[in-house]
N, C-alpha and C positions, 0 to 999 in steps of 0.2 A: 449416053444421053446425060446432059447436065441436070443436077438436082438443085434444090433450094440452097444447099450448103455451098454451092459454087458461086452464088451471086455476090456482088461487091457493092457496097454502099459508100458513097463519098460525096463531099460538097461539089455542087455545080453552080453555074451562074443562074440568076433568076431568069434571064432571057431564055436559056435552054430549057429550064424547068417549065416556064410559061408556055413555050412552044409545044411541049409534049402534052401539057394539061389542056390547052386549047384544042389540040388534035384528038386526044383520047378520053378526057374526062367527060362524064355524062352531061355536065353543065356547060362545057366548052368555055368556061369563064375562069379567070385567075382571081387571086385575092391581092389587092394592091399593096396592103401593108405587111405582107409576109416578108421576112428578112432572112430566113434560113432555108436554103434549098438543098436537098439531098437527092442525088441521082442513084437509081438502082440499075446498074449497068447491064445492058444499055437500053432497057425497055421499061423504065419506071421512074417516077419522081414523087417526092413529098415536099411540101412547103409548110413552114411553121411561122407564126407571128402572133401579135396581140389579138385578142378577141375584139369583135366589133363593139360588143357591149361590155367592155373590160371592167368598168367599175362594179357592175353587178356580178359578173363572173368571179371576180376576185373574192367576194364574200362567201363563195361556196366552201372555202377552206379558211377557217379563222386564222388571223394573224399572218396572212400571206402578204409579202411585199409587193409593191407595184410591178416590179420586174421579176417576181417570184414564180411565174407560171407562163406557159405558152399554149397556143392553140394549134393543133394539127389541122390546118384549114384546107389542104388539098392532098389527096393521095391517089395516084393513078398508076396502073400496071397494064401492060399489053398482054395478050394471050401468048406471046412468045416466051414469057418467063415460065419456069417450071412450077409445078404444084407446090403450094405452101410458101411460095416466095414472099407473099405479102406479109404474113406474120413474122417470118424470119427477118425481112428487111426492116420492118417496124421495130423489132427487138434490137437490131443493131443500131438503128437511129436513136432509140431511147438511151442506149448505153453511151453513145457518142455525146448526146446532150448532157447526160449526167456528168461525164468527165470534163467536157469543155465549158459548160455553163453551170458551175456548182450552185449558183444562186437560184436556179430553176428547181422548184420542189415538186411540181406536178405538171402534167400535160392533159389538156381537155380536148375532146373531139366530139363531133355529132354525127350520128348515122341517119341518113335520109332515106327512110323506107318508102317515101313517095316516089322517088326516082331511081334509087340505087338499092340499098339493102339495110338490114337491121343491125349491122355491126358485127358480123361473124369474125372479121379480122381482129377487131378490138378484143373480143372475148378470148380468142385464141392467144392473143398477146398479153393477157392478164389485166386488162382494164376493168375498172369497177363501174357497174351500171348505176347511174344515179337519177335518171329521169326517163319516163316513157310518156310522151304527150301526143295527142292528136294534133295534126299539123294545122296551124293557123297563121304561119309565118311565110311559107312559100306560096306565092300567088301566081296564077296564070293571068298575065296582063291581057288587055284587049287585043294586042297585036300578036298574041300567041306565045310570047316569050315567058319564061319562068324567072321571077325575081323574088328576092327576099324583101319583105316590107320595109326593113330598116334601110335598105339600099335606095329606096325611093325618096328619102328625105335626107339631105346631107348639109353639113356646115351650119351656117347661120339660120337656115330655115327650120332647124330642129326645135328651137325654143318656141317658135310660133306654132309648129305642128303639135307639140305637147300641150300648149295652151288651148288649142281648139279641140283636142281630143281627151281632155281630162288626164293628162300625163301618160297616155298610152300611145303605142305605135298603131297607126292605121294606114293601110295601103290600098291601092286600087287594083282590083282583080279578084279572081275566084280562088280560094285555097285549094291546093291539090289534096286529093284523098289519100290518107295514109297517116303514118306516125313518124315522129322524130324522137331519137333516143340520144341521151347524153352519157358520155363515158369519161372517166378520169383515170389516168395512170399516175401512180405515186412514185416519182423518182426518189423522193425522200420518204421512206416507209413511216417515219414518225409523224409526217404531216397527215397521214390517214386518220389519226386520232383527233384531228381538228376539223374534220368534215362536218359541215353544219346542216346536212340533209341526210336522210336515211340511205343506206345502201340497198339496192334492189336485187333480189336473186334473179339470175338469168331466166329461170322458169316463168317469171312473170311476163316475159315477152309473149310466150305462147298463150298463157292464161288470159291475157288482155287482147288477144287476137292481133298483136302488133308484129308478128313474124312476117317479113316481106323480103322479096328479092326482085329488084328492078320494078318496084311498084305492084308486084303480084303477091298476094297472100300465100304463105306456105304453111305446111302442117307440122305435126309433132315430130316426125322423123328428122326433119331438117334442124329442129331445135335441140335434138338429143346430143349435145356436145360434151366432151370431157371437161370437167371444171378446171379452170386455170389456177395457177399458183396463188394469184391474188384472191380469186373468188372462193377458194377453199377455206379461207379464214372465216370464222363465224362472224356474221354481220353484227355491227354495233348499232343500236337504235339511233344514236346521235353522233356517230363517228362520221366524221363526214366520210352527189351523182353526177352534148348538143350535136346532122351529117351533112357533109358537104358533098 
């Protein structure tokens, strides 16, 4: 029987990645500005690209260049892959990015506890937890679809939208119940010292009642994970913490 060590990760076309994401990802939606697609042969895909709110995200790590970070905006695996494939594939992907794109210092991703989970894969791969927030961004629209409030206003309409709402995003619909968690992986370990927000211990997920899997709260046993290599480091108060 194949194990996680047998999986292969390699670049694939956006078209192939998008087809798998639309079929298997819980959102059934792709991210249009993603530009790096990696296949987990033959039953998984990951896409990376700039964050939707790039100018604000950039400031999470002081002195980061405009092209100095990426967002992991989609990650999808089918049940055909062996156990632990997600964390292994993600680890391979991060090493590929470090080698191929040396200007990329860190990768950010968000765990969507409202629809998927609280980021078990990210914790196993050594990401640093930097935010736990009640969801106010994912909205169930009147037609029943789930949308991010930022996606409801695009292009030239944004300036007018901000003017009407005091510089804040405002969307139409009801926020989904649950939490969103923000994780960062430091490809350049030195960049971690430039983090502009506190690191959050993984134990805070349980303490705040934010442990979720596919929108359902889970208890202490599910949160009792072995600390990762990055998380074992003592947190720094000002060293410098989004799921899709």
